[in-house]
C-alpha positions in Angstrom: 186.5 129.5 127.1 185.3 128.3 123.8 183.9 131.3 122.3 183.4 130.2 118.7 181.4 127.6 120.0 179.4 129.7 122.1 178.8 132.0 119.7 177.5 128.9 116.8 175.4 127.8 119.2 173.7 130.8 120.3 173.2 131.7 116.8 171.3 128.2 116.6 168.7 129.0 119.3 167.6 132.2 117.5 167.7 130.4 114.2 165.0 128.1 116.3 163.4 131.3 117.8 162.8 132.3 114.1 161.3 129.0 113.6 159.3 128.9 116.5 157.6 132.2 115.9 156.3 130.9 112.5 153.5 129.5 114.7 152.1 132.8 115.7 152.6 133.9 112.3 150.1 131.0 110.9 147.4 132.1 113.6 147.7 135.9 112.8 146.8 134.7 109.1 144.0 132.5 110.4 142.5 134.8 112.3 143.5 137.8 110.2 144.2 140.1 113.4 146.7 142.3 111.4 149.4 141.0 113.4 151.5 139.0 110.5 153.8 141.8 109.2 155.2 142.3 112.8 155.7 138.7 113.1 157.5 138.7 109.5 159.8 141.3 110.8 160.6 140.0 114.0 161.4 136.8 112.3 163.7 138.2 109.3 165.4 139.8 112.5 166.5 136.7 114.2 167.1 134.8 110.6 169.7 137.7 110.6 171.1 137.4 113.7 171.2 134.3 114.0 172.5 133.2 110.7 175.2 135.8 111.2 176.4 134.6 114.7 176.2 130.9 113.0 177.9 131.6 109.9 180.9 133.3 111.6 181.9 131.3 114.4 182.5 128.0 112.7 184.1 126.0 115.8 186.5 123.2 114.7 186.5 122.5 119.0 183.3 121.4 119.4 183.8 120.7 123.5 181.1 122.1 125.7 182.3 121.9 129.5 180.7 123.5 132.7 181.3 127.2 131.6 180.6 127.3 128.2 177.4 125.5 128.9 176.6 128.5 131.7 177.5 130.7 129.0 175.3 129.2 126.3 172.1 128.8 128.6 172.6 132.6 129.7 173.2 134.6 126.1 170.3 132.3 125.3 167.7 133.5 127.2 168.7 137.1 127.1 169.0 137.1 123.1 165.4 134.8 122.7 163.6 137.5 125.4 165.1 140.6 123.5 163.8 139.4 120.3 161.0 137.5 121.5 159.8 141.2 122.7 159.7 142.7 119.1 156.2 141.5 117.9 154.8 143.2 121.1 156.1 146.3 120.1 156.1 146.4 116.2 151.8 145.6 116.4 151.5 148.2 119.3 150.3 145.8 122.2 152.8 146.7 124.5 154.3 149.9 123.0 157.6 150.4 125.4 159.9 148.0 124.5 160.8 147.8 128.5 157.6 146.4 129.6 157.6 144.3 126.3 161.0 142.3 127.3 159.5 142.4 130.9 156.4 140.5 129.5 159.0 138.1 127.7 161.6 137.4 130.1 158.1 136.6 132.4 156.7 134.2 129.5 160.4 132.3 128.7 160.9 131.6 132.4 157.3 131.0 132.9 156.7 133.4 136.0 153.6 135.1 134.7 154.3 138.1 136.0 152.8 140.7 133.9 152.4 144.6 133.0 149.2 143.9 130.9 145.7 145.5 132.9 143.4 144.6 129.5 144.6 141.0 128.3 141.5 140.8 126.2 142.8 143.5 124.1 145.7 142.3 122.6 145.6 140.2 119.1 145.1 136.7 119.5 148.6 135.9 117.5 150.0 137.9 120.9 148.6 136.0 122.9 149.5 132.6 121.5 153.3 133.6 121.2 153.2 135.2 124.8 151.8 131.3 126.1 153.9 129.7 123.7 157.1 131.4 125.6 156.1 129.6 128.8 155.5 126.0 127.0 158.9 126.3 125.5 161.0 127.9 128.7 159.1 125.0 130.6 161.5 122.2 129.3 163.9 124.5 128.1 164.5 125.6 124.5 168.4 124.3 125.0 166.6 120.9 125.6 165.1 121.3 122.5 168.0 122.6 120.6 169.5 118.8 121.3 166.9 117.2 119.9 166.6 118.7 116.1 170.8 119.3 116.0 172.5 117.6 113.4 175.8 117.4 115.5 175.6 117.9 119.0 178.4 119.5 121.0 180.4 117.3 123.0 179.7 116.9 126.3 176.4 118.7 125.8 175.1 117.2 129.2 176.6 120.4 130.3 174.2 122.5 128.4 171.2 120.2 129.8 172.7 120.5 133.7 172.9 124.6 133.1 169.0 125.1 132.2 167.1 122.1 133.5 166.0 123.3 137.0 166.9 121.4 140.4 170.0 120.8 142.3 170.5 117.5 140.2 170.1 116.6 136.4 171.2 112.9 135.0 170.7 111.2 131.9 167.3 109.1 131.8 169.3 106.9 129.1 173.1 107.0 127.5 172.7 109.5 124.7 172.1 113.2 125.6 169.9 113.4 122.6 167.4 110.7 123.4 167.6 111.9 127.0 166.0 115.3 125.3 163.3 113.4 123.3 162.4 111.5 126.2 161.6 114.6 128.2 160.3 116.4 125.5 157.8 113.5 124.3 156.5 113.5 127.9 155.7 116.8 128.4 154.2 117.2 124.8 151.9 114.0 125.7 150.3 115.8 128.8 150.1 118.9 127.3 148.0 117.6 124.5 146.0 115.4 127.2 145.3 119.1 129.3 144.2 120.7 126.1 141.7 117.6 125.1 140.4 117.8 128.8 139.9 121.7 128.4 138.1 121.4 125.3 135.6 118.1 126.3 134.6 120.8 129.2 133.5 123.2 126.7 136.6 125.6 126.8 136.9 126.9 122.9 140.3 125.0 121.3 142.3 128.3 120.9 142.1 129.0 124.8 142.3 125.7 125.6 145.6 125.6 123.4 147.1 128.8 125.4 146.0 127.5 128.6 147.4 123.8 128.3 150.7 125.7 127.5 150.7 127.8 130.5 149.6 124.8 132.3 152.6 122.6 131.6 155.4 125.4 131.5 153.7 126.4 135.0 153.7 130.2 133.6 150.2 131.0 133.9 149.6 133.5 131.0 146.1 133.8 129.8 143.6 135.0 127.7 141.1 137.2 130.3 142.4 139.5 132.9 140.7 137.6 135.5 142.9 134.3 134.6 141.0 131.4 135.3 138.0 132.6 137.6 135.5 133.0 134.8 135.5 129.4 133.9 133.5 126.4 135.2 134.2 124.2 137.9 135.1 121.2 135.7 137.9 123.7 133.7 139.3 124.9 136.8 139.8 121.5 138.3 141.6 120.1 135.1 143.7 122.9 135.3 144.9 121.8 139.0 145.7 118.8 138.5 147.5 119.5 135.3 149.4 122.1 137.3 150.4 119.2 140.2 151.2 117.2 137.4 153.7 119.3 135.6 155.5 119.9 139.2 156.3 116.5 139.6 160.0 115.2 138.4 160.1 113.8 134.8 162.0 110.9 136.1 158.9 109.9 137.9 156.7 109.5 134.3 159.8 107.8 132.7 160.1 104.9 135.6 156.2 104.9 135.1 156.6 104.4 131.5 158.9 101.5 132.0 156.4 99.7 134.5 159.3 100.4 137.6 156.4 101.5 139.7 158.3 100.5 143.0 160.9 102.7 142.1 158.9 105.6 141.0 156.4 105.4 144.0 159.3 105.3 146.8 160.6 109.1 145.8 160.8 110.6 149.0 160.2 113.9 146.8 157.3 112.7 145.6 155.6 111.9 148.6 156.6 114.8 150.3 155.6 117.6 147.7 152.2 115.5 147.6 151.8 115.5 151.3 152.8 119.5 151.7 149.9 120.1 149.0 147.5 118.3 150.6 148.4 119.6 154.3 148.2 123.1 152.9 144.7 122.6 151.1 143.1 121.2 153.5 144.5 123.7 156.2 143.4 126.8 154.1 140.1 124.8 153.0 138.9 125.2 156.9 140.4 128.7 157.2 137.8 130.0 154.1 135.2 128.2 154.3 133.1 131.4 156.0 134.0 133.1 152.3 132.3 130.6 150.4 128.7 129.2 149.8 129.7 125.2 150.1 132.5 123.5 151.2 133.2 122.4 147.7 133.5 125.7 146.6 136.4 126.6 149.7 138.0 123.2 148.8 138.4 124.1 145.1 139.3 127.4 145.5 142.1 126.2 148.1 143.2 123.5 145.9 143.5 125.7 142.9 145.4 128.4 144.5 148.1 126.2 146.5 148.3 124.1 143.2 149.1 127.5 141.4 151.2 128.7 144.0 153.3 125.4 144.9 154.1 125.0 141.0 154.5 128.5 140.7 152.3 128.6 137.9 150.5 131.6 138.8 146.9 131.5 137.7 144.3 132.6 140.0 140.1 131.7 140.4 140.3 134.2 143.2 141.6 137.5 144.8 143.9 135.9 147.9 145.0 138.9 149.1 141.0 138.7 150.3 141.8 135.3 152.4 142.5 135.3 156.2 146.2 136.2 156.9 146.5 132.2 157.9 146.0 131.2 154.8 148.1 133.9 153.0 150.8 132.9 155.0 150.8 129.6 153.6 150.7 130.8 150.4 153.8 133.1 150.9 155.8 130.2 152.3 154.5 127.8 149.4 155.9 130.3 147.2 159.4 129.9 148.4 159.4 125.8 148.3 158.5 125.5 144.6 157.8 122.0 143.0 160.3 119.0 142.2 163.3 119.0 140.7 163.1 118.2 137.2 159.5 119.6 136.9 158.7 122.9 134.7 158.1 124.2 138.2 160.4 127.4 139.8 161.6 127.9 143.6 163.4 126.6 145.6 162.2 122.7 144.8 161.1 120.5 147.4 164.0 118.3 147.1 166.3 121.2 148.5 163.5 121.9 151.1 164.3 118.0 152.2 167.9 118.0 151.9 168.5 120.8 154.3 166.1 120.2 156.8 168.3 116.8 157.1 171.1 118.9 157.4 169.6 121.0 160.2 168.6 117.7 161.8 171.9 116.7 161.6 173.7 119.7 162.6 170.9 119.7 165.3 171.8 115.8 166.6 175.9 116.6 166.2 175.7 119.3 169.1 174.0 117.1 171.0 175.9 113.9 170.6 179.2 115.0 169.4 180.7 111.8 169.3 177.9 110.4 166.9 177.6 109.5 163.2 175.0 112.1 161.5 174.5 110.8 158.2 172.2 113.0 155.7 170.4 110.8 153.8 168.1 111.4 150.5 165.6 109.1 148.3 167.4 106.2 150.6 171.2 107.7 149.4 173.5 109.2 151.6 174.4 112.6 150.3 177.8 113.3 150.3 179.5 116.5 151.4 179.6 118.2 148.3 175.8 118.0 147.3 175.4 119.1 151.2 178.5 122.1 150.2 176.2 123.0 147.2 172.8 122.7 148.3 173.8 125.4 151.5 175.6 127.5 149.0 172.7 127.8 146.3 170.3 128.6 149.6 172.4 131.4 150.7 172.7 132.7 147.1 168.9 132.4 146.9 168.4 134.3 149.8 170.8 137.1 148.9 169.2 137.4 145.1 165.8 137.8 147.1 166.8 140.6 149.4 169.1 142.1 146.8 166.1 142.5 144.4 164.0 144.0 147.0 166.5 146.2 148.0 166.7 147.3 144.1 162.6 148.0 143.7 162.4 149.6 147.0 162.8 152.9 145.8 159.2 152.9 143.7 156.7 153.7 146.0 154.6 150.9 147.3 154.3 148.8 150.6 156.6 146.1 151.8 154.1 143.4 151.4 154.2 144.7 147.7 158.0 145.0 147.2 158.7 141.9 149.1 155.8 139.5 147.1 157.0 141.2 144.2 160.9 139.9 144.5 159.8 136.8 145.6 157.5 135.8 142.9 159.6 136.8 140.2 162.8 135.0 141.5 160.5 132.5 142.1 158.8 132.3 138.6 155.5 132.3 140.4 154.1 135.5 138.8 151.0 137.5 141.2 152.1 138.1 144.7 150.4 140.0 147.1 148.7 144.0 147.6 149.4 146.0 144.3 151.0 142.7 142.3 148.5 140.6 143.2 146.1 138.3 141.5 143.8 141.3 139.9 146.8 143.7 140.0 149.8 143.8 137.7 153.4 145.3 137.5 152.5 148.3 135.3 153.2 150.6 137.7 156.7 149.7 138.7 159.9 152.0 137.0 161.6 151.0 134.1 164.5 150.3 136.4 162.5 148.0 138.7 161.3 146.1 135.8 164.6 145.4 134.4 166.0 144.3 137.7 162.6 141.9 137.9 163.7 141.0 134.6 166.9 139.5 135.8 165.3 138.3 138.9 163.3 136.1 136.3 166.2 135.1 134.6 168.3 134.3 137.7 165.2 132.2 139.4 164.6 130.1 136.3 168.2 129.1 135.7 168.9 128.8 139.6 171.5 132.1 139.5 174.7 130.1 138.8 174.7 130.3 134.6 173.8 134.1 134.5 176.5 134.6 138.2 179.3 132.7 136.4 178.9 134.1 132.9 179.4 137.3 134.1 182.4 137.1 136.0 185.7 137.5 134.6 187.3 134.8 135.7 185.4 132.6 134.1 186.6 134.3 130.0 190.0 133.4 130.2 191.0 130.1 127.5 192.0 127.0 128.7 
């Protein structure tokens, strides 16, 4: 293990967080909300910690292999959340540190689960910081580091692979730095487009920026306790399509920019994603038709909630706890599937669902026709045994993590529906679940122990298990 390289890079990440905290500091100055000192204190702590880690560990060997990449990502996200929680505590908006840590982890992991019951009471600068963590976490802070770092670690693609969501991460162009830059430019461009469309629809600029952050990162933090319910149908439709857009693999957008329309539009994952969304919206629209005045209202509520859940954003325009069981069942299944690989969404990912379905089909065919050659295909290519094994292993760990999370939080006195949906919602980075933790509820009544468990579940889900798991296995600490 290249310990000095790990510590040095983590220090750079903390220094980057100090720079990011300048934005909410400026918001505090602009609105005069009295939170400038808490942000200045946090910036000072981040500079002290980041500076110490960077200066005390100057690596001679800049190699970053898989285990270094996993460790860098794991420790970076833990420190980002630990320090990022401080403005909430120092300002008094969230006095208890465990609650603030939960809220910050939820922000950086783009989960959107919250312990707040009165969002409007928060200072504007904290509201901005809370949603800005979504935007940073959506694409990944280590991806941003690779753009601004003067000297990249050798084999830095291992860092991107450890942080980017989805089973397959590759370079769009030969250089890792250029790949990161392209991803962030696409990400920034669509974010600005969403913000502009919200402003055009009459949403105030501050709220437009905050909701654009939440939509882009598929996070779900906003500025109102009723989420998006109080906004106009136009604004709800903008956010609906925005969420769906950020649930698409960003490689598709890169191919479209290169005018390689044929390759982009032949994506199995893309059409599976859009097909599942369309079918779910139509089914729920019919099922909830009797609850709303017009078919247009039913369609809008169904489309918004399906987009919110499948992309793991967590915004809401209505209390889907009150929907029929059939509609709630569809939403619950969508919680597991998630968005496309290479998007900002969480969940199992459409690509893994497709590969798992193909593996099951191939296995059934082998059982019926033992001598037949059954091939698993994805995106027109044969899926090798290593990828199949990796997908199956991930699914097994994914299931075990959700069950373990459920068991650990089940000591709190809530229903099975609350506990299990809380575990699924946090691990899949969705945010709201059902019953007590539904769209009109919060996680505030969970014990500190359960909040810490759910915080780690969010981190495990966002980093897709292996970085955190392998970081804390002693076998991975030995030197070469």
